[in-house]
VEXGUTI-965470 format. One record per residue: chain; x, y, z of N, C-alpha, C, O in turn. Coordinates in pm, 1 decimal, m for minus. Layout:
! residues N
+-------+----------+----------+----------+----------+----------+----------+----------+----------+----------+----------+----------+----------+
: chain :      n.u :      n.v :      n.w :     ca.u :     ca.v :     ca.w :      c.u :      c.v :      c.w :      o.u :      o.v :      o.w :
+-------+----------+----------+----------+----------+----------+----------+----------+----------+----------+----------+----------+----------+
:     A :        X :        Y :        Z :        X :        Y :        Z :        X :        Y :        Z :        X :        Y :        Z :
...
+-------+----------+----------+----------+----------+----------+----------+----------+----------+----------+----------+----------+----------+
//
This chain:
! residues 56
+-------+----------+----------+----------+----------+----------+----------+----------+----------+----------+----------+----------+----------+
: chain :      n.u :      n.v :      n.w :     ca.u :     ca.v :     ca.w :      c.u :      c.v :      c.w :      o.u :      o.v :      o.w :
+-------+----------+----------+----------+----------+----------+----------+----------+----------+----------+----------+----------+----------+
:     A :   7914.4 :  m1173.3 :  m2116.6 :   7822.5 :  m1266.8 :  m2185.0 :   7868.7 :  m1242.4 :  m2340.0 :   7958.0 :  m1308.0 :  m2393.6 :
:     A :   7796.4 :  m1141.1 :  m2402.3 :   7796.8 :  m1120.8 :  m2539.7 :   7897.0 :  m1008.2 :  m2559.9 :   7956.8 :   m997.5 :  m2667.0 :
:     A :   7915.1 :   m929.4 :  m2465.4 :   8008.1 :   m801.1 :  m2496.0 :   7958.6 :   m738.9 :  m2600.8 :   7837.2 :   m724.7 :  m2615.5 :
:     A :   8044.4 :   m696.1 :  m2682.9 :   8007.5 :   m592.5 :  m2805.8 :   8020.9 :   m672.4 :  m2943.7 :   8074.6 :   m632.6 :  m3047.1 :
:     A :   7962.0 :   m788.3 :  m2920.5 :   7972.2 :   m880.3 :  m3054.6 :   7873.9 :   m807.6 :  m3155.0 :   7753.5 :   m788.8 :  m3137.1 :
:     A :   7950.3 :   m770.4 :  m3264.5 :   7871.9 :   m696.6 :  m3366.5 :   7759.4 :   m753.3 :  m3431.8 :   7661.8 :   m682.2 :  m3455.8 :
:     A :   7762.5 :   m899.3 :  m3470.0 :   7685.6 :   m977.1 :  m3554.1 :   7550.0 :   m991.6 :  m3445.9 :   7433.3 :   m995.9 :  m3484.7 :
:     A :   7589.2 :   m997.3 :  m3317.7 :   7470.5 :  m1023.8 :  m3222.1 :   7379.7 :   m885.9 :  m3232.5 :   7261.9 :   m890.7 :  m3268.1 :
:     A :   7447.6 :   m760.7 :  m3197.4 :   7362.6 :   m647.5 :  m3218.5 :   7298.6 :   m623.0 :  m3340.8 :   7191.1 :   m563.0 :  m3344.4 :
:     A :   7362.7 :   m669.5 :  m3454.4 :   7285.4 :   m633.0 :  m3560.2 :   7185.8 :   m731.5 :  m3576.3 :   7078.6 :   m695.5 :  m3625.0 :
:     A :   7202.9 :   m856.0 :  m3542.5 :   7078.1 :   m921.5 :  m3555.5 :   6948.9 :   m890.4 :  m3478.5 :   6835.7 :   m913.6 :  m3521.1 :
:     A :   6985.3 :   m823.8 :  m3335.8 :   6879.2 :   m766.3 :  m3264.4 :   6814.5 :   m651.4 :  m3331.7 :   6692.6 :   m634.5 :  m3333.5 :
:     A :   6916.5 :   m559.8 :  m3396.3 :   6859.8 :   m443.5 :  m3479.9 :   6762.2 :   m493.8 :  m3568.3 :   6644.1 :   m458.9 :  m3569.4 :
:     A :   6817.7 :   m581.1 :  m3646.0 :   6720.1 :   m644.1 :  m3785.0 :   6587.0 :   m696.2 :  m3733.2 :   6482.6 :   m666.7 :  m3791.3 :
:     A :   6589.0 :   m778.3 :  m3618.0 :   6462.8 :   m829.7 :  m3583.4 :   6370.3 :   m706.7 :  m3519.4 :   6250.7 :   m696.5 :  m3547.1 :
:     A :   6430.7 :   m626.4 :  m3442.0 :   6349.1 :   m513.0 :  m3411.1 :   6287.2 :   m436.6 :  m3525.8 :   6170.1 :   m398.7 :  m3522.5 :
:     A :   6362.0 :   m416.6 :  m3619.1 :   6320.6 :   m331.7 :  m3730.7 :   6204.6 :   m422.3 :  m3807.6 :   6100.0 :   m369.1 :  m3844.7 :
:     A :   6228.1 :   m545.8 :  m3826.1 :   6116.1 :   m610.0 :  m3881.0 :   5996.8 :   m628.3 :  m3830.0 :   5896.2 :   m652.4 :  m3896.9 :
:     A :   6003.3 :   m613.9 :  m3663.8 :   5883.3 :   m603.1 :  m3604.0 :   5827.6 :   m479.7 :  m3628.8 :   5708.6 :   m477.0 :  m3660.4 :
:     A :   5891.7 :   m373.8 :  m3620.6 :   5818.8 :   m232.3 :  m3638.9 :   5775.2 :   m219.3 :  m3783.6 :   5681.6 :   m144.2 :  m3811.0 :
:     A :   5837.4 :   m287.7 :  m3876.8 :   5775.7 :   m278.1 :  m4005.7 :   5647.3 :   m361.5 :  m4025.4 :   5556.3 :   m327.5 :  m4101.0 :
:     A :   5648.2 :   m463.8 :  m3957.2 :   5520.5 :   m553.8 :  m3967.1 :   5389.8 :   m480.5 :  m3883.1 :   5271.5 :   m480.1 :  m3917.2 :
:     A :   5443.8 :   m427.0 :  m3777.8 :   5345.6 :   m351.7 :  m3702.1 :   5285.7 :   m214.8 :  m3791.2 :   5172.9 :   m171.9 :  m3766.7 :
:     A :   5365.1 :   m157.5 :  m3886.6 :   5322.0 :    m48.9 :  m3952.6 :   5244.1 :   m106.1 :  m4068.6 :   5145.1 :    m45.9 :  m4110.2 :
:     A :   5285.2 :   m222.2 :  m4124.0 :   5208.9 :   m277.8 :  m4229.2 :   5051.9 :   m308.5 :  m4184.4 :   4953.8 :   m290.3 :  m4256.5 :
:     A :   5051.1 :   m352.8 :  m4065.5 :   4915.9 :   m399.2 :  m3995.5 :   4810.7 :   m284.3 :  m3979.4 :   4688.7 :   m286.1 :  m3995.4 :
:     A :   4902.7 :   m176.3 :  m3940.1 :   4834.1 :    m40.6 :  m3908.9 :   4777.9 :     13.3 :  m4032.6 :   4659.6 :     47.3 :  m4033.2 :
:     A :   4858.8 :     26.0 :  m4149.9 :   4805.5 :     59.5 :  m4269.9 :   4691.5 :    m32.5 :  m4340.2 :   4602.5 :      9.0 :  m4414.4 :
:     A :   4712.7 :   m156.6 :  m4303.0 :   4610.4 :   m246.5 :  m4354.5 :   4476.7 :   m194.3 :  m4292.2 :   4386.6 :   m145.5 :  m4360.4 :
:     A :   4471.9 :   m210.1 :  m4148.2 :   4362.1 :   m177.6 :  m4084.9 :   4296.7 :    m37.3 :  m4120.9 :   4176.4 :    m11.5 :  m4119.9 :
:     A :   4392.0 :     39.9 :  m4149.9 :   4317.7 :    178.2 :  m4198.4 :   4263.0 :    187.5 :  m4338.7 :   4179.2 :    268.0 :  m4379.4 :
:     A :   4323.9 :     92.3 :  m4405.7 :   4268.3 :     85.1 :  m4549.9 :   4141.2 :     m4.5 :  m4555.7 :   4075.2 :      5.2 :  m4659.2 :
:     A :   4107.6 :    m69.8 :  m4482.7 :   3981.0 :   m158.5 :  m4481.1 :   3868.5 :    m62.8 :  m4441.4 :   3887.8 :     27.6 :  m4360.2 :
:     A :   3736.5 :    m87.0 :  m4507.4 :   3636.3 :    m20.5 :  m4456.0 :   3584.5 :    m49.3 :  m4316.5 :   3572.6 :   m167.7 :  m4285.0 :
:     A :   3556.1 :     34.2 :  m4239.5 :   3493.6 :      9.8 :  m4106.5 :   3349.9 :    m64.4 :  m4126.6 :   3269.3 :    m30.4 :  m4213.2 :
:     A :   3331.9 :   m157.9 :  m4045.3 :   3218.8 :   m248.1 :  m4022.0 :   3108.7 :   m142.4 :  m3926.8 :   3147.5 :    m81.9 :  m3826.8 :
:     A :   2994.0 :   m136.7 :  m3970.1 :   2899.0 :    m66.5 :  m3898.9 :   2844.2 :   m156.2 :  m3796.2 :   2816.7 :   m275.6 :  m3808.3 :
:     A :   2830.8 :    m68.6 :  m3677.6 :   2789.3 :   m136.3 :  m3562.0 :   2639.8 :   m164.4 :  m3576.6 :   2558.8 :    m78.4 :  m3611.3 :
:     A :   2609.4 :   m290.3 :  m3547.7 :   2480.4 :   m348.5 :  m3566.1 :   2420.5 :   m429.6 :  m3435.9 :   2482.9 :   m523.7 :  m3386.7 :
:     A :   2316.9 :   m392.9 :  m3394.1 :   2267.0 :   m457.4 :  m3294.2 :   2185.4 :   m573.6 :  m3303.7 :   2217.9 :   m652.0 :  m3392.8 :
:     A :   2077.1 :   m606.9 :  m3226.0 :   2009.3 :   m759.3 :  m3232.3 :   1923.4 :   m770.9 :  m3342.4 :   1831.0 :   m692.7 :  m3364.8 :
:     A :   1958.4 :   m885.2 :  m3423.5 :   1883.9 :   m914.5 :  m3560.6 :   1954.9 :   m820.4 :  m3669.7 :   1889.9 :   m802.9 :  m3772.8 :
:     A :   2061.5 :   m766.9 :  m3661.7 :   2128.8 :   m675.3 :  m3776.5 :   2047.6 :   m547.2 :  m3779.3 :   2025.2 :   m496.6 :  m3889.2 :
:     A :   2010.5 :   m501.3 :  m3690.8 :   1953.5 :   m363.0 :  m3695.0 :   2068.8 :   m264.0 :  m3652.6 :   2157.1 :   m290.5 :  m3571.0 :
:     A :   2053.4 :   m145.8 :  m3721.4 :   2172.1 :    m64.7 :  m3688.3 :   2155.2 :    m13.6 :  m3550.1 :   2038.9 :      4.0 :  m3514.0 :
:     A :   2254.8 :     14.6 :  m3462.4 :   2244.1 :     70.9 :  m3336.8 :   2286.9 :    238.6 :  m3354.5 :   2376.4 :    283.0 :  m3426.5 :
:     A :   2208.0 :    303.6 :  m3279.1 :   2234.3 :    450.3 :  m3267.8 :   2296.7 :    486.6 :  m3134.3 :   2215.2 :    488.6 :  m3042.1 :
:     A :   2409.2 :    512.7 :  m3105.5 :   2466.5 :    506.4 :  m2982.1 :   2421.5 :    636.0 :  m2890.8 :   2411.2 :    636.0 :  m2768.2 :
:     A :   2398.0 :    742.3 :  m2976.5 :   2344.5 :    852.6 :  m2890.8 :   2206.6 :    863.3 :  m2866.7 :   2173.7 :    974.4 :  m2825.2 :
:     A :   2114.2 :    780.0 :  m2880.4 :   1993.3 :    791.4 :  m2888.7 :   1931.3 :    704.6 :  m2763.3 :   1957.1 :    584.7 :  m2752.0 :
:     A :   1856.4 :    767.2 :  m2680.0 :   1801.5 :    704.5 :  m2553.6 :   1644.7 :    694.2 :  m2567.3 :   1595.9 :    741.2 :  m2670.1 :
:     A :   1574.5 :    646.5 :  m2488.6 :   1429.4 :    616.0 :  m2489.9 :   1371.6 :    757.3 :  m2484.7 :   1281.1 :    791.3 :  m2560.9 :
:     A :   1425.4 :    839.5 :  m2393.1 :   1366.8 :    984.9 :  m2379.6 :   1361.9 :   1049.8 :  m2512.5 :   1262.8 :   1109.5 :  m2554.3 :
:     A :   1458.8 :   1037.4 :  m2568.7 :   1477.5 :   1111.1 :  m2710.7 :   1379.6 :   1051.6 :  m2811.4 :   1344.6 :   1134.4 :  m2895.5 :
:     A :   1332.9 :    946.1 :  m2823.9 :   1243.1 :    893.7 :  m2916.7 :   1086.6 :    944.4 :  m2884.0 :   1001.8 :    946.6 :  m2973.1 :
:     A :   1059.5 :    983.0 :  m2752.7 :    916.8 :   1041.5 :  m2729.6 :    901.9 :   1180.0 :  m2759.9 :    792.8 :   1235.1 :  m2744.8 :
+-------+----------+----------+----------+----------+----------+----------+----------+----------+----------+----------+----------+----------+
//
């Protein structure tokens, strides 16, 4: 079909490299943004490790 077409192989390499760079940029952006705090019903903060027994 394509054999060893250098232009075809180079275009695959470039598109894959562009995808990897886009993924790396998205990861960097996600790490740079502040994390949103987990909030429960009506905007109250949730405390994940707390149960009803711990309050008593």
